[in-house]
C-alpha positions as CSV (number, residue, x, y, z in Angstrom):
1,M,-34.9,61.2,15.5
2,L,-35.1,63.4,12.4
3,F,-31.5,64.4,12.7
4,V,-30.3,60.8,13.1
5,A,-32.4,59.6,10.2
6,L,-31.1,62.3,7.9
7,C,-27.5,61.7,9.0
8,M,-27.8,58.1,8.0
9,Q,-28.4,59.1,4.4
10,P,-25.3,59.1,2.2
11,A,-24.2,62.5,1.1
12,V,-23.5,61.4,-2.5
13,F,-25.8,59.5,-4.7
14,A,-25.3,57.9,-8.1
15,Q,-26.9,60.0,-10.8
16,E,-27.0,59.8,-14.6
17,T,-24.4,61.8,-16.5
18,I,-25.7,65.3,-17.3
19,V,-24.3,67.0,-20.3
20,P,-23.5,70.7,-19.7
21,Y,-24.4,73.4,-22.2
22,I,-20.9,74.7,-22.2
23,P,-17.7,72.6,-21.5
24,E,-15.8,73.4,-18.3
25,E,-12.8,74.7,-20.2
26,E,-14.9,77.4,-21.8
27,L,-16.2,78.8,-18.5
28,P,-14.6,81.9,-16.9
29,D,-11.4,81.0,-15.0
30,A,-12.3,81.6,-11.4
31,V,-8.6,81.4,-10.3
32,K,-7.9,84.5,-12.4
33,I,-10.9,86.3,-11.0
34,L,-11.3,85.4,-7.3
35,P,-9.0,86.7,-4.7
36,A,-7.1,84.1,-2.8
37,P,-8.8,82.8,0.4
38,P,-7.9,84.6,3.6
39,E,-4.4,83.9,5.0
40,D,-3.9,82.5,8.5
41,P,-3.4,84.7,10.4
42,S,-5.3,87.7,9.1
43,M,-8.4,89.8,10.1
44,D,-10.4,88.1,7.4
45,F,-9.4,84.7,8.7
46,D,-10.4,85.8,12.2
47,H,-13.8,86.5,10.8
48,D,-13.9,83.0,9.3
49,I,-13.1,81.6,12.8
50,L,-15.9,83.6,14.4
51,R,-18.4,82.4,11.8
52,Y,-17.3,78.8,12.4
53,M,-18.1,79.3,16.1
54,W,-21.4,80.9,15.1
55,G,-22.2,77.8,13.0
56,K,-21.5,75.5,16.0
57,Q,-24.0,77.5,18.0
58,Q,-26.6,77.2,15.3
59,R,-26.4,73.4,15.6
60,K,-28.2,73.7,18.9
61,D,-31.4,74.6,17.0
62,S,-32.7,71.1,15.9
63,L,-34.7,72.5,13.0
64,R,-31.8,74.5,11.6
65,L,-29.5,71.5,12.1
66,A,-32.0,69.3,10.2
67,M,-32.0,71.9,7.3
68,A,-28.2,71.9,7.2
69,V,-28.2,68.1,7.0
70,R,-30.7,68.2,4.2
71,D,-28.8,70.9,2.3
72,A,-25.6,68.8,2.5
73,V,-26.9,66.0,0.2
74,W,-24.9,66.2,-2.9
75,N,-27.6,65.2,-5.3
76,L,-29.1,67.6,-7.9
77,D,-32.6,66.1,-7.6
78,T,-32.5,66.9,-3.9
79,T,-31.6,70.5,-4.6
80,L,-34.5,70.7,-7.0
81,V,-36.8,69.5,-4.3
82,I,-35.5,71.9,-1.7
83,L,-35.6,75.0,-4.0
84,G,-38.7,73.7,-5.7
85,E,-40.7,74.4,-2.5
86,P,-40.3,78.2,-2.8
87,F,-40.4,78.0,-6.6
88,G,-43.9,76.6,-6.2
89,V,-43.7,73.8,-8.7
90,K,-42.9,70.1,-8.1
91,I,-40.1,69.6,-10.5
92,S,-39.5,66.1,-12.1
93,K,-38.1,64.6,-15.2
94,T,-41.5,63.2,-16.1
95,D,-44.0,65.9,-15.0
96,T,-41.9,69.0,-15.9
97,P,-39.4,67.8,-18.5
98,A,-38.5,71.2,-19.9
99,I,-38.0,72.9,-16.5
100,Y,-36.1,69.8,-15.3
101,E,-33.8,69.8,-18.4
102,V,-32.8,73.5,-18.2
103,L,-32.2,73.3,-14.5
104,T,-30.2,70.1,-14.4
105,R,-28.1,71.0,-17.4
106,G,-27.8,74.7,-16.5
107,V,-26.7,74.0,-12.9
108,T,-24.3,71.3,-14.1
109,T,-22.8,73.9,-16.5
110,I,-22.4,76.6,-13.9
111,E,-21.1,74.5,-11.0
112,N,-18.2,73.2,-13.1
113,I,-16.6,76.6,-12.5
114,R,-15.6,75.4,-9.1
115,I,-13.2,72.8,-10.3
116,K,-10.2,75.0,-11.0
117,P,-10.1,77.1,-7.8
118,K,-10.8,74.1,-5.6
119,A,-7.8,72.3,-7.1
120,H,-5.6,75.4,-7.2
121,Y,-6.1,76.6,-3.6
122,F,-6.8,73.2,-2.0
123,R,-7.9,75.0,1.1
124,I,-8.3,73.0,4.3
125,R,-11.8,72.7,5.6
126,P,-12.8,74.0,9.0
127,F,-13.5,70.7,10.7
128,A,-10.0,69.5,9.6
129,Y,-8.4,72.7,10.7
130,F,-9.8,72.4,14.2
131,Q,-9.4,68.6,14.2
132,E,-13.1,68.3,15.1
133,P,-15.8,66.2,13.3
134,S,-18.3,68.0,11.1
135,I,-22.0,67.2,11.5
136,F,-21.3,64.4,8.9
137,P,-18.4,62.6,10.4
138,Q,-18.9,59.6,8.1
139,D,-18.0,61.9,5.2
140,D,-15.1,63.8,6.8
141,E,-12.4,61.6,5.3
142,W,-13.3,62.2,1.6
143,L,-14.3,65.8,2.2
144,S,-10.8,66.5,3.6
145,K,-9.3,65.4,0.3
146,E,-11.2,68.1,-1.6
147,G,-10.5,71.8,-1.4
148,S,-12.8,74.0,0.6
149,Y,-12.6,77.2,-1.6
150,P,-15.2,77.9,-3.0
151,S,-18.2,75.9,-1.8
152,G,-19.6,73.6,-4.4
153,H,-22.9,73.2,-2.6
154,T,-23.4,77.0,-2.4
155,I,-22.5,77.4,-6.1
156,R,-25.1,74.7,-6.9
157,A,-27.8,76.3,-4.8
158,W,-27.2,79.8,-6.1
159,A,-27.0,78.7,-9.7
160,C,-30.3,76.9,-9.3
161,A,-31.9,80.0,-7.8
162,L,-30.6,82.2,-10.7
163,L,-32.1,79.8,-13.2
164,M,-35.4,79.5,-11.3
165,A,-35.7,83.3,-11.1
166,Q,-35.2,83.4,-14.9
167,I,-38.0,80.9,-15.4
168,N,-40.4,82.4,-12.9
169,P,-39.4,85.9,-11.6
170,A,-42.5,86.0,-9.4
171,T,-41.0,83.6,-6.9
172,A,-37.4,84.9,-7.2
173,D,-37.3,86.5,-3.7
174,A,-38.4,83.3,-1.9
175,V,-36.1,81.1,-4.0
176,F,-33.0,83.3,-3.4
177,A,-33.8,83.5,0.4
178,R,-33.8,79.7,0.6
179,A,-30.6,79.4,-1.5
180,W,-28.9,81.9,0.8
181,K,-29.8,79.6,3.8
182,S,-28.2,76.7,1.9
183,G,-24.9,78.6,1.9
184,E,-25.2,79.3,5.6
185,S,-25.8,75.6,6.1
186,R,-22.3,74.9,4.8
187,V,-20.9,77.1,7.6
188,I,-23.2,75.4,10.2
189,S,-22.0,72.0,9.0
190,G,-18.4,72.9,9.6
191,C,-17.5,71.9,6.1
192,H,-16.9,75.4,4.8
193,W,-15.5,78.7,5.9
194,Q,-17.7,81.8,5.6
195,S,-15.3,83.2,3.0
196,D,-15.8,80.0,0.9
197,V,-19.5,80.7,0.9
198,D,-19.1,84.4,0.2
199,A,-17.0,83.7,-2.9
200,S,-19.3,81.1,-4.2
201,R,-22.3,83.3,-5.0
202,P,-20.5,85.7,-7.4
203,V,-18.7,82.7,-8.9
204,A,-22.0,81.1,-9.7
205,S,-23.1,84.4,-11.2
206,L,-20.1,84.4,-13.5
207,G,-21.0,81.0,-14.8
208,Y,-24.6,82.0,-15.1
209,A,-23.6,85.1,-17.2
210,R,-21.5,82.9,-19.5
211,L,-24.4,80.5,-19.9
212,Q,-26.6,83.2,-21.4
213,V,-24.6,83.3,-24.6
214,S,-25.4,79.6,-25.4
215,Q,-28.1,79.4,-28.0
216,E,-29.0,75.9,-26.9
217,F,-29.5,77.1,-23.4
218,Q,-31.7,80.0,-24.5
219,Q,-33.9,77.7,-26.5
220,A,-34.2,75.3,-23.5
221,M,-35.0,78.3,-21.2
222,A,-37.8,79.4,-23.6
223,R,-39.3,75.9,-23.5
224,A,-39.1,75.9,-19.7
225,Q,-40.8,79.3,-19.4
226,E,-43.5,78.1,-21.8
227,E,-44.0,75.0,-19.8
228,L,-44.4,77.0,-16.6
229,R,-46.9,79.2,-18.4
230,R,-49.0,76.2,-19.4
231,L,-48.8,74.8,-15.9
232,T,-50.0,78.1,-14.4
233,V,-52.9,78.4,-16.9
234,S,-53.9,74.8,-16.2
235,S,-53.7,75.4,-12.5
236,C,-55.8,78.5,-12.7
237,S,-58.4,76.8,-14.9
238,H,-59.0,74.3,-12.1
239,S,-58.8,76.6,-9.1
240,G,-60.3,79.8,-10.6
241,C,-57.3,82.1,-10.2
242,G,-58.4,85.7,-10.0
243,D,-62.0,84.9,-9.4
């Protein structure tokens, strides 16, 4: 029942416009940096096919399938909830405004790096290649009209993990581990090849590195780190941390 309920949720939600710290045209050009996706046929593409078959096997695990469904929701607030669990803070616009701002604007900045390579390569998605439905058949039509390489969902999750690790290094291991699974979810879903996912993490890192030169971002990050410090102090004063 959990899987059915989650699948009934639309994958795309209306969300207010978020202004990036850096315009898309000033980000590194991933088309000039990334290698082209594997050719068909090739040994690398054979690996993609094997991983697609692996992903289909993973769907037999109901819990892992439910995670893949949840990870597929293209809504930034949902990503903040998912990664907010290992981050250890419930992130919201009202309760943690500084953290919310730097994450939403930071992720939006970084994930725009996907636009050029997706349009340039316009790679066919696995479910379309095999003429099979993904685990979200209601979305297959519009997904097939967008390039598969690299994975926008993976870039988003990895970008969010990078920013969360900068805010709170103490939880970085747990956050990155969960973000890694988000990438695997895209293979399990049948919406991305493994090579799409593999390319997405370094691409997110390129955008993250570029973001560091933005003075506006650095000021926002400092506010987020200070907000986390205040939250930690407040929490300890109530629970007696270290007693």
